[in-house]
Structures are given as structure tokens and as C-alpha cells.
MARVO-576797 format. One record per residue (C-alpha): x, z, y; residue in three letters. Coordinates in Angstrom, 3 decimals, decimal comma, m for minus. Last residue first. Layout:
BEGIN
R/east/up/north/res
R/X/Z/Y/ALA $
...
END
This chain:
BEGIN
R/east/up/north/res
R/59,985/39,775/m18,311/UNK $
R/56,278/39,880/m19,128/UNK $
R/54,385/42,700/m17,425/UNK $
R/51,551/40,530/m16,109/UNK $
R/51,335/38,533/m19,323/UNK $
R/52,795/35,057/m19,317/UNK $
R/50,435/32,097/m19,070/UNK $
R/50,404/29,692/m22,023/UNK $
R/48,715/26,421/m21,148/UNK $
R/47,571/24,116/m23,931/UNK $
R/48,167/20,444/m23,437/UNK $
R/46,584/17,262/m22,111/UNK $
R/49,107/14,559/m21,235/UNK $
R/49,554/13,086/m17,773/UNK $
R/50,733/9,456/m17,678/UNK $
R/54,382/8,626/m16,889/UNK $
R/54,625/5,906/m19,511/UNK $
R/56,767/8,074/m21,786/UNK $
R/54,238/10,906/m21,576/UNK $
R/53,736/13,360/m18,748/UNK $
R/53,625/17,151/m18,374/UNK $
R/56,365/17,590/m20,971/UNK $
R/55,668/19,598/m24,116/UNK $
R/57,403/22,624/m25,618/UNK $
R/56,538/23,141/m29,326/UNK $
R/53,714/25,448/m30,393/UNK $
R/52,330/23,059/m32,975/UNK $
R/49,306/22,046/m30,881/UNK $
R/51,578/21,214/m27,933/UNK $
R/53,007/23,764/m25,538/UNK $
R/53,287/23,865/m21,717/UNK $
R/55,017/26,978/m20,371/UNK $
R/54,115/28,790/m17,197/UNK $
R/56,089/30,710/m14,566/UNK $
R/54,098/31,903/m11,526/UNK $
R/55,553/30,073/m8,503/UNK $
R/52,862/27,363/m8,286/UNK $
R/52,072/28,350/m4,692/UNK $
R/48,303/28,519/m5,171/UNK $
R/48,254/32,303/m4,952/UNK $
R/47,993/32,921/m8,665/UNK $
R/47,342/36,493/m9,714/UNK $
R/44,557/35,805/m12,225/UNK $
R/46,258/32,560/m13,339/UNK $
R/44,152/29,420/m13,004/UNK $
R/46,154/27,983/m10,111/UNK $
R/49,351/28,582/m12,033/UNK $
R/48,485/25,652/m14,280/UNK $
R/49,402/23,363/m11,415/UNK $
R/46,754/20,631/m10,969/UNK $
R/47,488/17,555/m13,048/UNK $
R/48,333/14,364/m11,111/UNK $
R/49,368/14,202/m7,461/UNK $
R/46,965/11,794/m5,762/UNK $
R/43,500/12,387/m7,209/UNK $
R/44,187/16,022/m8,050/UNK $
R/43,170/16,236/m11,653/UNK $
R/41,663/18,955/m13,794/UNK $
R/42,447/18,163/m17,422/UNK $
R/40,016/16,014/m19,375/UNK $
R/37,025/16,751/m21,553/UNK $
R/35,320/13,384/m22,101/UNK $
R/34,290/14,213/m25,681/UNK $
R/33,490/10,878/m27,298/UNK $
R/36,786/9,388/m26,204/UNK $
R/38,308/10,121/m22,787/UNK $
R/40,405/7,071/m21,953/UNK $
R/38,626/4,522/m24,147/UNK $
R/35,239/5,876/m23,134/UNK $
R/36,237/5,706/m19,465/UNK $
R/37,212/2,055/m19,853/UNK $
R/33,757/1,299/m21,238/UNK $
R/32,207/2,337/m17,936/UNK $
R/34,753/3,341/m15,315/UNK $
R/37,217/1,366/m13,190/UNK $
R/35,550/m2,038/m12,889/UNK $
R/31,936/m1,086/m13,585/UNK $
R/32,365/2,058/m11,495/UNK $
R/33,840/m0,015/m8,668/UNK $
R/30,911/m2,428/m8,761/UNK $
R/28,230/0,291/m8,694/UNK $
R/30,003/2,420/m6,067/UNK $
R/30,634/m0,601/m3,809/UNK $
R/26,996/m1,715/m3,991/UNK $
R/25,808/1,815/m3,187/UNK $
R/28,297/2,144/m0,317/UNK $
R/27,178/m1,128/1,261/UNK $
R/23,486/m0,227/0,802/UNK $
R/23,935/3,210/2,368/UNK $
R/26,300/2,077/5,114/UNK $
R/23,725/m0,408/6,313/UNK $
R/25,688/m2,869/8,436/UNK $
R/26,945/m4,187/5,096/UNK $
R/23,827/m5,924/3,820/UNK $
R/22,288/m7,445/6,963/UNK $
R/25,730/m7,949/8,477/UNK $
R/26,720/m10,194/5,584/UNK $
R/23,502/m12,219/5,845/UNK $
R/24,044/m12,602/9,612/UNK $
R/27,542/m14,026/9,216/UNK $
R/30,524/m11,857/10,294/UNK $
R/31,724/m11,483/13,883/UNK $
R/29,811/m8,249/14,541/UNK $
R/31,023/m6,656/11,296/UNK $
R/32,981/m3,789/12,908/UNK $
R/30,423/m3,370/15,680/UNK $
R/29,059/0,025/14,538/UNK $
R/32,527/1,605/14,112/UNK $
R/32,203/5,141/12,726/UNK $
R/28,937/4,395/10,925/UNK $
R/29,784/0,767/10,077/UNK $
R/32,952/1,977/8,275/UNK $
R/31,339/5,024/6,649/UNK $
R/29,983/3,172/3,609/UNK $
R/33,295/1,492/2,809/UNK $
R/35,116/4,836/2,926/UNK $
R/32,486/6,594/0,793/UNK $
R/32,692/3,844/m1,834/UNK $
R/36,505/3,813/m1,752/UNK $
R/36,863/7,568/m2,315/UNK $
R/34,109/7,887/m4,927/UNK $
R/35,405/5,082/m7,154/UNK $
R/39,009/6,226/m6,545/UNK $
R/38,135/9,651/m7,914/UNK $
R/36,805/7,693/m10,876/UNK $
R/40,232/6,227/m11,507/UNK $
R/42,412/9,293/m10,940/UNK $
R/40,434/11,461/m13,353/UNK $
R/37,221/13,375/m12,832/UNK $
R/34,767/14,609/m15,435/UNK $
R/31,537/14,201/m13,438/UNK $
R/28,851/16,901/m13,365/UNK $
R/30,183/18,192/m10,022/UNK $
R/29,290/14,771/m8,604/UNK $
R/25,617/15,743/m8,716/UNK $
R/26,306/18,890/m6,670/UNK $
R/28,365/16,848/m4,199/UNK $
R/25,411/14,515/m3,756/UNK $
R/23,116/17,468/m3,131/UNK $
R/25,575/18,679/m0,479/UNK $
R/25,296/15,319/1,286/UNK $
R/21,498/15,584/1,326/UNK $
R/21,743/19,175/2,548/UNK $
R/23,957/18,038/5,420/UNK $
R/21,284/15,520/6,367/UNK $
R/18,638/18,198/6,732/UNK $
R/20,806/20,831/8,412/UNK $
R/22,288/18,405/10,941/UNK $
R/18,836/16,887/11,444/UNK $
R/17,398/20,213/12,592/UNK $
R/19,896/20,295/15,468/UNK $
R/19,199/16,650/16,254/UNK $
R/15,438/17,209/16,326/UNK $
R/15,956/19,891/18,964/UNK $
R/18,129/17,482/20,947/UNK $
R/15,439/14,826/20,642/UNK $
R/12,890/17,052/22,361/UNK $
R/9,491/17,159/20,591/UNK $
R/7,234/14,993/22,801/UNK $
R/6,359/12,590/19,977/UNK $
R/4,252/15,348/18,439/UNK $
R/2,095/15,475/21,586/UNK $
R/1,825/11,675/21,788/UNK $
R/0,717/11,511/18,159/UNK $
R/m2,040/14,000/18,963/UNK $
R/m3,263/11,698/21,730/UNK $
R/m3,032/8,622/19,477/UNK $
R/m5,436/10,124/16,934/UNK $
R/m5,976/7,603/14,090/UNK $
R/m2,285/7,211/13,289/UNK $
R/m1,859/10,963/13,629/UNK $
R/m4,618/11,411/11,043/UNK $
R/m2,866/9,010/8,646/UNK $
R/0,421/10,862/9,222/UNK $
R/m1,247/14,206/8,468/UNK $
R/m2,640/12,787/5,220/UNK $
R/0,845/11,598/4,271/UNK $
R/2,276/15,039/5,006/UNK $
R/m0,321/16,528/2,670/UNK $
R/0,762/14,045/m0,004/UNK $
R/4,398/14,980/0,607/UNK $
R/3,440/18,614/m0,034/UNK $
R/1,547/17,291/m3,052/UNK $
R/4,839/16,279/m4,617/UNK $
R/5,604/19,943/m5,165/UNK $
R/9,315/20,767/m5,377/UNK $
R/9,676/23,305/m2,572/UNK $
R/13,358/24,375/m2,402/UNK $
R/13,183/24,343/1,380/UNK $
R/16,643/22,830/1,943/UNK $
R/16,575/20,421/m0,990/UNK $
R/13,139/19,068/m0,126/UNK $
R/14,243/18,806/3,514/UNK $
R/17,302/16,804/2,490/UNK $
R/15,088/14,294/0,699/UNK $
R/13,081/14,165/3,924/UNK $
R/16,103/12,753/5,733/UNK $
R/16,308/9,943/3,155/UNK $
R/13,032/8,311/4,153/UNK $
R/11,663/6,199/1,299/UNK $
R/10,965/2,588/2,255/UNK $
R/8,472/0,521/4,214/UNK $
R/8,604/m3,024/5,613/UNK $
R/6,851/m3,644/9,004/UNK $
R/3,699/m3,238/11,061/UNK $
R/0,672/m5,275/12,056/UNK $
R/m1,768/m3,793/9,503/UNK $
R/m1,529/m6,621/6,953/UNK $
R/2,258/m6,753/7,081/UNK $
R/2,544/m3,001/6,606/UNK $
R/0,011/m3,050/3,770/UNK $
R/2,304/m5,505/1,974/UNK $
R/5,245/m3,180/2,658/UNK $
R/3,346/m0,240/1,175/UNK $
R/2,633/m2,392/m1,891/UNK $
R/6,326/m3,170/m2,250/UNK $
R/7,408/0,440/m1,858/UNK $
R/4,751/1,418/m4,405/UNK $
R/6,180/m1,169/m6,792/UNK $
R/9,628/0,354/m6,271/UNK $
R/8,282/3,783/m7,199/UNK $
R/6,612/2,484/m10,367/UNK $
R/9,799/0,652/m11,370/UNK $
R/11,828/3,837/m10,877/UNK $
R/9,338/5,861/m12,880/UNK $
R/9,536/3,354/m15,736/UNK $
R/13,318/3,286/m15,649/UNK $
R/13,691/7,052/m15,660/UNK $
R/13,920/9,455/m12,724/UNK $
R/15,248/12,914/m13,505/UNK $
R/12,831/15,800/m12,823/UNK $
R/14,941/18,755/m11,753/UNK $
R/13,507/18,836/m8,213/UNK $
R/16,868/18,029/m6,580/UNK $
R/17,945/15,500/m9,204/UNK $
R/14,649/13,610/m8,912/UNK $
R/15,009/13,704/m5,122/UNK $
R/18,378/11,993/m5,408/UNK $
R/17,285/9,451/m8,023/UNK $
R/14,375/8,482/m5,786/UNK $
R/16,598/8,242/m2,703/UNK $
R/19,258/6,144/m4,447/UNK $
R/16,654/3,755/m5,826/UNK $
R/15,047/3,591/m2,391/UNK $
R/18,331/2,420/m0,854/UNK $
R/18,798/m0,364/m3,414/UNK $
R/15,151/m1,402/m3,220/UNK $
R/15,289/m1,541/0,578/UNK $
R/18,447/m3,698/0,497/UNK $
R/16,746/m6,091/m1,930/UNK $
R/13,689/m6,196/0,346/UNK $
R/15,880/m6,973/3,356/UNK $
R/17,125/m10,002/1,434/UNK $
R/13,464/m10,878/0,892/UNK $
R/12,998/m10,527/4,661/UNK $
R/15,545/m13,234/5,447/UNK $
R/14,082/m15,577/2,828/UNK $
R/10,621/m15,072/4,322/UNK $
R/11,855/m15,640/7,885/UNK $
R/13,474/m18,936/6,814/UNK $
R/10,493/m20,238/4,839/UNK $
R/7,699/m19,600/7,342/UNK $
R/4,418/m17,851/6,486/UNK $
R/2,047/m17,071/9,345/UNK $
R/0,120/m13,814/9,596/UNK $
R/m3,330/m13,914/11,256/UNK $
R/m3,335/m12,679/14,840/UNK $
R/m1,918/m9,742/16,803/UNK $
R/m4,516/m7,240/15,538/UNK $
R/m4,338/m8,803/12,067/UNK $
R/m5,598/m5,656/10,339/UNK $
R/m7,156/m2,879/12,445/UNK $
R/m5,634/0,517/13,199/UNK $
R/m8,458/2,654/14,595/UNK $
R/m7,853/4,633/17,783/UNK $
R/m9,249/8,035/18,643/UNK $
R/m8,400/10,509/21,379/UNK $
R/m6,844/7,850/23,608/UNK $
R/m3,408/8,368/25,160/UNK $
R/m3,116/8,410/28,949/UNK $
R/m3,011/12,206/29,251/UNK $
R/m0,481/12,540/26,416/UNK $
R/1,955/9,992/27,836/UNK $
R/3,528/12,433/30,281/UNK $
R/4,387/14,847/27,477/UNK $
R/8,124/14,674/28,051/UNK $
R/9,881/17,892/27,050/UNK $
R/13,443/18,408/28,289/UNK $
R/12,827/17,244/31,868/UNK $
R/12,715/20,685/33,451/UNK $
R/13,916/23,444/31,103/UNK $
R/11,245/26,100/30,447/UNK $
R/9,353/23,807/28,062/UNK $
R/12,560/23,510/26,046/UNK $
R/12,026/27,035/24,695/UNK $
R/8,664/25,975/23,243/UNK $
R/10,249/22,872/21,708/UNK $
R/13,055/24,876/20,104/UNK $
R/10,578/27,436/18,748/UNK $
R/8,473/24,679/17,182/UNK $
R/11,406/22,672/15,797/UNK $
R/13,189/25,722/14,384/UNK $
R/9,970/27,039/12,883/UNK $
R/9,371/23,667/11,202/UNK $
R/12,929/23,668/9,856/UNK $
R/12,557/27,183/8,483/UNK $
R/9,295/26,349/6,702/UNK $
R/10,435/27,566/3,265/UNK $
R/12,169/30,515/4,923/UNK $
R/8,804/31,736/6,154/UNK $
R/7,427/32,230/2,628/UNK $
R/10,797/33,579/1,480/UNK $
R/10,700/36,420/3,967/UNK $
R/13,014/35,921/6,962/UNK $
R/16,642/37,142/7,114/UNK $
R/18,973/34,421/5,847/UNK $
R/16,860/31,246/5,893/UNK $
R/15,333/32,279/9,225/UNK $
R/18,804/32,974/10,618/UNK $
R/20,108/29,576/9,462/UNK $
R/17,135/27,696/10,930/UNK $
R/17,559/29,641/14,188/UNK $
R/21,229/28,689/14,347/UNK $
R/20,398/24,997/13,909/UNK $
R/17,790/25,133/16,654/UNK $
R/20,197/26,957/18,961/UNK $
R/22,990/24,474/18,248/UNK $
R/20,726/21,513/19,052/UNK $
R/19,365/23,279/22,140/UNK $
R/22,840/24,150/23,375/UNK $
R/24,181/20,683/22,674/UNK $
R/21,352/19,156/24,681/UNK $
R/21,981/21,535/27,592/UNK $
R/25,729/20,935/27,546/UNK $
R/25,072/17,174/27,766/UNK $
R/25,946/15,049/24,763/UNK $
R/28,188/12,001/25,093/UNK $
R/27,032/8,478/24,248/UNK $
R/28,228/7,001/27,543/UNK $
R/24,787/6,311/29,038/UNK $
R/23,154/9,626/28,200/UNK $
R/19,437/9,893/27,425/UNK $
R/19,689/10,627/23,709/UNK $
R/22,992/12,324/22,798/UNK $
R/21,472/14,922/20,458/UNK $
R/19,179/12,391/18,792/UNK $
R/22,061/9,991/18,299/UNK $
R/24,133/12,740/16,672/UNK $
R/21,342/13,378/14,171/UNK $
R/21,105/9,645/13,433/UNK $
R/24,899/9,424/13,013/UNK $
R/24,669/12,282/10,527/UNK $
R/22,533/9,902/8,457/UNK $
R/25,698/8,183/7,198/UNK $
R/27,025/11,390/5,657/UNK $
R/23,811/12,389/3,899/UNK $
R/23,141/8,954/2,422/UNK $
R/26,799/8,639/1,394/UNK $
R/26,647/11,882/m0,592/UNK $
R/23,491/10,644/m2,327/UNK $
R/25,216/7,338/m3,115/UNK $
R/28,310/9,106/m4,481/UNK $
R/26,246/11,444/m6,652/UNK $
R/24,203/8,510/m7,949/UNK $
R/27,310/6,483/m8,776/UNK $
R/29,317/9,256/m10,480/UNK $
R/26,149/10,581/m12,126/UNK $
R/25,388/7,219/m13,836/UNK $
R/23,561/4,559/m11,767/UNK $
R/24,357/1,206/m13,421/UNK $
R/22,038/2,104/m16,283/UNK $
R/19,236/2,164/m13,702/UNK $
R/19,690/m1,592/m13,222/UNK $
R/16,704/m2,158/m15,489/UNK $
R/14,592/m0,872/m12,607/UNK $
R/15,355/m4,091/m10,696/UNK $
R/13,575/m6,126/m13,372/UNK $
R/10,480/m3,916/m13,355/UNK $
R/10,392/m3,915/m9,511/UNK $
R/10,890/m7,680/m8,955/UNK $
R/7,183/m8,586/m8,836/UNK $
R/6,222/m5,672/m6,542/UNK $
R/9,296/m6,265/m4,365/UNK $
R/8,542/m9,990/m4,010/UNK $
R/4,956/m9,252/m2,956/UNK $
R/6,262/m6,819/m0,334/UNK $
R/8,728/m9,371/1,042/UNK $
R/5,943/m11,962/1,281/UNK $
R/3,830/m9,495/3,276/UNK $
R/6,778/m8,756/5,584/UNK $
R/7,476/m12,482/6,037/UNK $
R/3,878/m12,976/7,149/UNK $
R/4,109/m10,015/9,551/UNK $
R/7,329/m11,350/11,059/UNK $
R/5,818/m14,841/11,286/UNK $
R/2,884/m13,312/13,206/UNK $
R/5,483/m12,051/15,680/UNK $
R/5,966/m15,612/16,927/UNK $
R/9,036/m17,553/15,742/UNK $
R/12,506/m18,397/17,045/UNK $
R/13,689/m15,236/18,818/UNK $
R/11,189/m13,129/16,892/UNK $
R/12,958/m13,917/13,613/UNK $
R/16,184/m12,457/15,009/UNK $
R/14,320/m9,320/16,121/UNK $
R/12,859/m9,016/12,634/UNK $
R/16,265/m9,573/10,980/UNK $
R/17,926/m6,853/13,082/UNK $
R/15,200/m4,234/12,620/UNK $
R/14,673/m4,733/8,861/UNK $
R/17,373/m2,319/7,679/UNK $
R/15,836/0,389/9,893/UNK $
R/13,116/0,863/7,290/UNK $
R/9,574/1,799/8,286/UNK $
R/8,517/5,093/6,702/UNK $
R/7,659/6,650/3,359/UNK $
R/8,049/10,316/2,413/UNK $
R/9,012/11,318/m1,128/UNK $
R/7,925/14,419/m3,041/UNK $
R/7,763/12,757/m6,513/UNK $
R/5,009/10,769/m8,203/UNK $
R/7,106/7,552/m8,416/UNK $
R/4,103/5,517/m7,247/UNK $
R/2,341/2,414/m8,565/UNK $
R/1,873/1,792/m12,286/UNK $
R/m1,706/3,195/m12,536/UNK $
R/m2,172/5,317/m9,427/UNK $
R/0,359/7,412/m7,583/UNK $
R/0,044/10,788/m5,893/UNK $
R/3,478/10,880/m4,194/UNK $
R/4,130/7,171/m3,614/UNK $
R/0,548/6,182/m2,773/UNK $
R/0,140/9,176/m0,461/UNK $
R/3,391/8,236/1,286/UNK $
R/2,328/4,579/1,609/UNK $
R/m1,019/5,608/3,152/UNK $
R/0,709/7,941/5,600/UNK $
R/3,306/5,340/6,559/UNK $
R/0,420/2,879/7,028/UNK $
R/m1,262/5,106/9,613/UNK $
R/2,020/6,086/11,307/UNK $
R/3,030/2,435/11,768/UNK $
R/m0,431/1,407/12,968/UNK $
R/m0,343/4,169/15,581/UNK $
R/3,155/3,166/16,688/UNK $
R/2,267/m0,531/16,911/UNK $
R/m0,889/0,304/18,890/UNK $
R/1,103/2,420/21,351/UNK $
R/3,551/m0,455/21,786/UNK $
R/0,631/m2,796/22,484/UNK $
R/m0,727/m0,437/25,134/UNK $
R/2,705/m0,005/26,730/UNK $
R/3,120/m3,763/26,998/UNK $
R/5,150/m5,793/24,522/UNK $
R/8,371/m7,561/25,473/UNK $
R/9,205/m8,726/21,938/UNK $
R/12,427/m6,688/21,980/UNK $
R/10,424/m3,663/23,153/UNK $
R/8,018/m4,068/20,240/UNK $
R/10,961/m4,223/17,832/UNK $
R/12,664/m1,125/19,229/UNK $
R/9,494/0,944/19,713/UNK $
R/8,095/m0,178/16,350/UNK $
R/11,398/0,899/14,723/UNK $
R/11,761/4,258/16,482/UNK $
R/8,311/5,586/15,567/UNK $
R/9,218/6,603/12,000/UNK $
R/12,711/7,808/12,874/UNK $
R/11,364/10,224/15,467/UNK $
R/8,601/11,391/13,143/UNK $
R/10,712/12,023/10,021/UNK $
R/11,458/15,740/10,320/UNK $
R/8,224/16,422/12,208/UNK $
R/6,169/14,884/9,393/UNK $
R/8,025/16,826/6,696/UNK $
R/7,419/20,091/8,551/UNK $
R/3,750/19,211/8,894/UNK $
R/3,537/18,972/5,096/UNK $
R/5,065/22,428/4,627/UNK $
R/2,821/23,804/7,384/UNK $
R/m0,295/22,324/5,687/UNK $
R/0,512/23,284/2,081/UNK $
R/1,338/26,919/2,804/UNK $
R/m2,117/28,099/3,920/UNK $
R/m3,601/25,405/1,683/UNK $
R/m2,211/27,112/m1,412/UNK $
R/0,611/25,177/m3,112/UNK $
R/m0,351/22,479/m5,634/UNK $
R/1,965/22,240/m8,663/UNK $
R/2,961/18,846/m10,102/UNK $
R/6,609/18,815/m9,005/UNK $
R/7,014/22,449/m9,955/UNK $
R/7,120/25,701/m8,008/UNK $
R/4,341/27,809/m9,443/UNK $
R/1,802/29,311/m7,043/UNK $
R/m1,061/26,979/m7,883/UNK $
R/m0,432/27,564/m11,550/UNK $
R/1,216/24,979/m13,751/UNK $
R/m0,880/23,743/m16,654/UNK $
R/0,350/24,775/m20,073/UNK $
R/m2,172/27,550/m20,644/UNK $
R/m5,029/25,205/m19,826/UNK $
R/m3,844/22,718/m22,425/UNK $
R/m2,190/19,407/m21,574/UNK $
END
């Protein structure tokens, strides 16, 4: 690339490097957006194993340290590792259930051994899994991205309701969530563009400062006890052990991770206008695998792309992958400075919930934008409808699959993986070659309402009110009247002649 072709520091491309004055706050914003989710898994798993506070603190520090390394690997890349897009890496929630189940019969070293084996499997399987990219046309990718945003709303709601026994939000929590969300909107609307790019960070900071005046909202009690420096060391809990059953269980988790990461990488590629090809997808999946191997070595768990940060990329409009790199460096530092980690961990959950609504909503909106490229008919509307419905079942009813086998729960308890599988299979059944037969080489089709057939032509008239009362006439290519449906009751494309305003 010549000097004239290289992007400037101020350009907004995937490979541009923002000035340090912008790079740090943009990276910190990504860290704050993912922090609660990043530390949740070690807290849950460590608690299930009955670990002491010191051991839990070590798990969290190791988690943040490896998350930073995995993020740097994914965003910067080397050789055939890393998708080189603004993606953040963190411990996957898909592994929580299997790891706790493994811990009931095996020591935690078996969890770490199974995690390493899972990572090796992902690295080996990456080039083969990337061949599945042809099964992710816009109707599938748009649906998966939409599902990611919708299912993550449960995370935002969980943050807002944290601390209540019945799952309801207190008026104070709702107020802080709404206030944070309102501030983000106002910053986006009225602030200079430089500040608007860190609107989420401003919302989190201002929300936390305001929460200091409400007793019990900000908990920084652990800051005094946290050490200033702590080094994450491999095999802290002992050398990993490799058992067949835990390994098989974690390999299934690896397949779920690869499915979710594929959706995230395609989503962020759409947002930054750099579509992900097979080679890039394989490189990104390899980086996921290597991050997971590092997780097992450093006493932590499998890693994947964090979908909430995809929404942040969309919301800020900053495409640079080096913003994610900066966030990775911050995560590494947090992993080495437990006291700083304790300060960041004190951000009120209600404030995070308000920001999460904006972040996850932007993910869903990005999915809708991708779906706008699709030429819809009744069949592919059904692909979207059923996939979204299947994905939302475990979100609206978390115990719906409680009586199913463990392997089934592992796959379908994750709305993202269940919806992705459904979208792929339904598109193969209802779309694919069948769409070519229906639409031909030029898939220009009439506008369809998924349940009622062609939309009334009156809706395109300048004076139409949506009532369908403006008279229209359907003509074929020879100017002869034409029915709306053929002999089999299927809609037929036709020209629409709309009377002039002063027509009798």
C-alpha cells in the first residue's frame, strides 16, 4: 500500500488508529460495557465450587488478564489468528452449566483440562467450520444479529433488577437506568461528535457519580482489601487433568461458541462495512480457540466474542479495530491491578442496565438493517418469524427445557445458538434453491405482508391513508385487467395504474 493510500489517523476505517486522546476513552467505554458480563462467569463458577474470597478474586483477575490477551489477539491478529475487527473477547455464558456439572463429579483441574482440549478442537475445526459461511446469507445473518440483540435484553433487565428477590426493579434502580439511558440519548443529540462517540462512557460515569449520593447504590467495600498488583500465574489451582466426559461436554460448548462467534463476526463486519469472508472467519475462530487454550492454562474458562460490544460499535460509529486493542490492553492492566478492578466493578448494575438497553437495542437494529436487503415473500418471512420465536423461548421462560437432556439444554438454553441453528435449517428448507425457482435471476418481488398477501397498491399512492379506498386497476403487460392471484391462489406480479388526482 502506498503512502497516499494509507488511512490517516483521523479517518474512520477498520485499520485507522484514533489519536490517543480519543483511543483511551473509547477503549475504556468498551471495557465498562462488558465488565459485568466478564466477571459474572468466574463469580458464578467459583461460587459453585465454594471458593474463598481470595480465590474468587484470583479467578476474576485471571479472567480479565486472558480476556485482554484474547481481545488483542482477535483485533490485531498474527499469521492466521484473529479476525482483525473491533471485537471484544470474554468468557462465554454457554459454558457455565457444563462447568458446574463437571465440578460435581471432578475437581476443577478437569474443567481447565477440558477447556484446553476445547480450545485445541476449535483451532483444528476452524477452517472446516468457516466453510459453513455459505449457510449465512443476509436472511440468516440478519436474523441471528436481531436475535443477539433481543436475547441480550434479558441481561440488561437482570442488571436493573439485581438485588431483588422477586425479579422486580426498585423505583431507584429504574430511575438510574432511565436516567443513564436518557443521558446517552441527550449526548448523542446535543453534544459535539467527539463526545457523542463516548456517550455510553459518559452515561456510566455520570450515573455512577450520581449513585454515590444514594446510600447502598455503589459498593466499593472491596477496594480497600484488594491488592495493588497481582500476577496471574498458570496452573494456580494445579496442573490440568484430562477426562473424557468433561472434554466431550466442553467440545459441544466449543461448537456453540463457534456458532455464536460466527454471528458476532458477521454482525460487526456488516456494521463497519467490511464483510467477513471464509478466511477471515476461520482466522477469527482460530483466535477464539487460542484464547480458550490460554484460558485453561491461566485457570479460567472458554472465550468468545461479546455481543454487547458489537452494539457499542454500531452506536458510536467508530470502526477502528485498534479501539478494541486499547480495550484489551486496559483489561490486561485490570487483571494485573486488582484494586483498580475493584473500583470498576463498583459501577452500579442499574446504571449498566440503562446503558445495556441502548447497546443491545443497537445490535437488534443492526439485524433489521441487514434484513432490509432481503426480498421478502411468505416463505422467508416464516424463516425469520420461527427463528426469532425459537430463540426467545428460553429468554421469556428460562426453565422451559429443564426436563430435557443435558446436551439438549446446552444447545437450546442459549437463544442465540438455538435461533442460529433454526435460521440456517429453515433457510435451507424454505429458501436456497427454492428461492431461485420462485424469483429467477432477478429476485424482484412484490411487497408482501407475511399473512395477507400483496400489500394494497393504494399504500404507494401520494394521498393514500392506508385504508385501501383509493381506486386502482391491475393490468398485465398488454394492458388487460389482471386478477391479484392466479388459478392456484398465488399472488401474481403486475403493473399498478393509479388514477390521477382529478380523475373521475
